[in-house]
C-alpha positions as CSV (number, residue, x, y, z in Angstrom):
1,X,84.2,83.9,93.2
2,X,83.1,87.4,93.5
3,X,83.3,89.3,90.5
4,X,85.8,91.7,92.6
5,X,88.3,89.3,93.3
6,X,88.5,88.1,89.7
7,X,89.7,91.3,88.6
8,X,92.3,90.9,91.2
9,X,96.2,90.5,89.6
10,X,97.3,87.5,91.5
11,X,100.9,87.5,92.7
12,X,103.5,87.5,90.3
13,X,107.0,86.2,89.9
14,X,108.3,89.4,90.5
15,X,108.4,89.8,94.0
16,X,107.1,92.6,95.7
17,X,106.3,94.3,92.3
18,X,103.2,94.4,90.1
19,X,103.5,94.1,86.3
20,X,100.9,95.6,84.4
21,X,100.0,93.0,81.4
22,X,100.9,95.4,78.0
23,X,101.9,91.9,75.5
24,X,98.5,90.5,75.7
25,X,96.5,93.4,75.5
26,X,98.7,95.2,72.6
27,X,97.7,91.8,70.5
28,X,94.8,91.8,71.3
29,X,94.5,95.7,70.1
30,X,95.9,94.5,66.5
31,X,93.2,91.7,66.5
32,X,90.4,94.0,67.1
33,X,91.9,96.7,64.1
34,X,92.4,93.5,61.9
35,X,88.7,92.9,62.3
36,X,87.4,96.7,61.9
37,X,90.0,96.5,58.7
38,X,88.4,93.9,57.5
39,X,84.8,95.2,55.8
40,X,87.1,98.1,54.4
41,X,89.8,95.8,52.5
42,X,88.0,92.5,52.1
43,X,84.3,94.0,51.9
44,X,82.9,92.4,48.6
45,X,84.1,89.0,49.6
46,X,82.6,89.2,52.9
47,X,79.0,89.8,51.0
48,X,79.6,87.1,49.1
49,X,79.7,84.8,51.6
50,X,76.7,86.1,53.3
51,X,74.6,85.8,50.1
52,X,75.9,82.6,49.8
53,X,74.1,81.7,52.8
54,X,77.7,81.4,55.2
55,X,77.4,77.6,55.2
56,X,79.7,76.1,52.6
57,X,80.0,79.6,51.1
58,X,84.2,79.1,50.9
59,X,85.0,76.8,48.6
60,X,88.8,75.8,48.9
61,X,90.9,75.9,46.1
62,X,88.4,77.5,43.8
63,X,89.5,80.5,41.6
64,X,85.6,81.7,41.9
65,X,85.7,82.1,45.4
66,X,89.7,83.2,45.5
67,X,87.8,86.9,47.3
68,X,85.4,85.0,49.6
69,X,88.8,82.5,50.8
70,X,90.5,85.9,51.1
71,X,88.2,87.2,53.3
72,X,87.9,84.2,55.4
73,X,91.6,84.0,55.7
74,X,92.0,87.6,57.4
75,X,88.8,87.4,59.8
76,X,90.3,83.7,60.5
77,X,93.9,85.6,61.2
78,X,92.1,88.1,63.4
79,X,90.4,85.2,65.8
80,X,94.2,83.6,65.9
81,X,95.4,86.8,67.3
82,X,93.0,87.1,69.4
83,X,93.3,83.7,70.8
84,X,97.0,84.5,71.1
85,X,96.6,88.2,73.0
86,X,94.0,86.2,75.4
87,X,96.7,83.3,76.0
88,X,99.8,86.0,76.6
89,X,97.5,88.5,78.8
90,X,96.5,85.4,81.0
91,X,99.9,84.4,81.4
92,X,100.9,88.1,82.3
93,X,98.0,88.2,84.8
94,X,98.8,84.6,86.6
95,X,102.6,84.3,86.2
96,X,103.7,87.7,85.5
97,X,106.0,86.9,82.6
98,X,105.9,85.3,79.3
99,X,108.5,82.8,78.0
100,X,110.8,84.9,75.6
101,X,110.8,82.4,73.3
102,X,106.9,83.5,72.7
103,X,108.7,86.7,71.8
104,X,111.2,85.5,69.3
105,X,108.9,83.3,67.6
106,X,106.6,86.3,67.1
107,X,109.7,88.2,65.5
108,X,110.7,85.0,63.8
109,X,106.9,85.1,62.5
110,X,107.0,89.4,61.4
111,X,110.2,88.7,59.7
112,X,108.9,85.5,57.6
113,X,105.4,87.6,56.2
114,X,107.2,90.9,55.6
115,X,109.5,89.5,52.9
116,X,106.4,88.6,51.5
117,X,104.1,91.6,52.4
118,X,106.3,94.6,53.3
119,X,103.5,96.7,53.6
120,X,101.3,95.5,56.5
121,X,100.1,95.2,59.5
122,X,102.9,92.5,60.3
123,X,105.1,94.8,61.9
124,X,102.6,95.1,64.5
125,X,103.8,92.4,66.1
126,X,107.2,93.6,67.0
127,X,105.8,95.9,69.8
128,X,103.9,92.8,71.8
129,X,107.2,90.4,70.6
130,X,109.9,93.4,72.5
131,X,107.8,93.7,75.6
132,X,107.9,89.9,76.2
133,X,111.6,89.4,75.3
134,X,112.5,92.6,77.8
135,X,110.5,91.7,80.6
136,X,111.2,88.3,80.0
137,X,115.6,88.3,80.5
138,X,114.7,91.5,82.6
139,X,113.2,89.4,85.2
140,X,115.4,86.8,85.2
141,X,119.0,88.5,84.2
142,X,118.5,85.7,81.2
143,X,115.6,84.3,78.9
144,X,112.5,83.2,81.2
145,X,112.0,80.3,79.6
146,X,115.5,78.7,79.9
147,X,116.0,75.4,82.2
148,X,119.4,74.7,84.5
149,X,119.5,71.1,84.2
150,X,121.6,69.3,86.7
């Protein structure tokens, strides 16, 4: 496979129409923002991890290492968002549609997290969720992940 072939958008479930990936790249952008702000919000914790030699620098449940744990989980959440973004991007490119259930799960995630932290970046996930839900419903006239059982 040549480099040019790997960038082609394959045929999707939408005949005669190429759907450009949007939700996946949006999730990856959220993860980039997350990584870029890690040192702003958790600089002391990240520095403490590096100063402690990185290996075994975050002790679970220890109050002494709470700043390290917070920094660690902030970075891990960014990694998880990047992984989800890549998977959604892959689905958008290969199939052309992402099941609406994923969009609704993102909405539930936002609702659960903003109850605990209303002033946060969790609201950003509503954008990709809306794209997934609307594209899924527009493509099939109903949710893309519903099946007719005979």
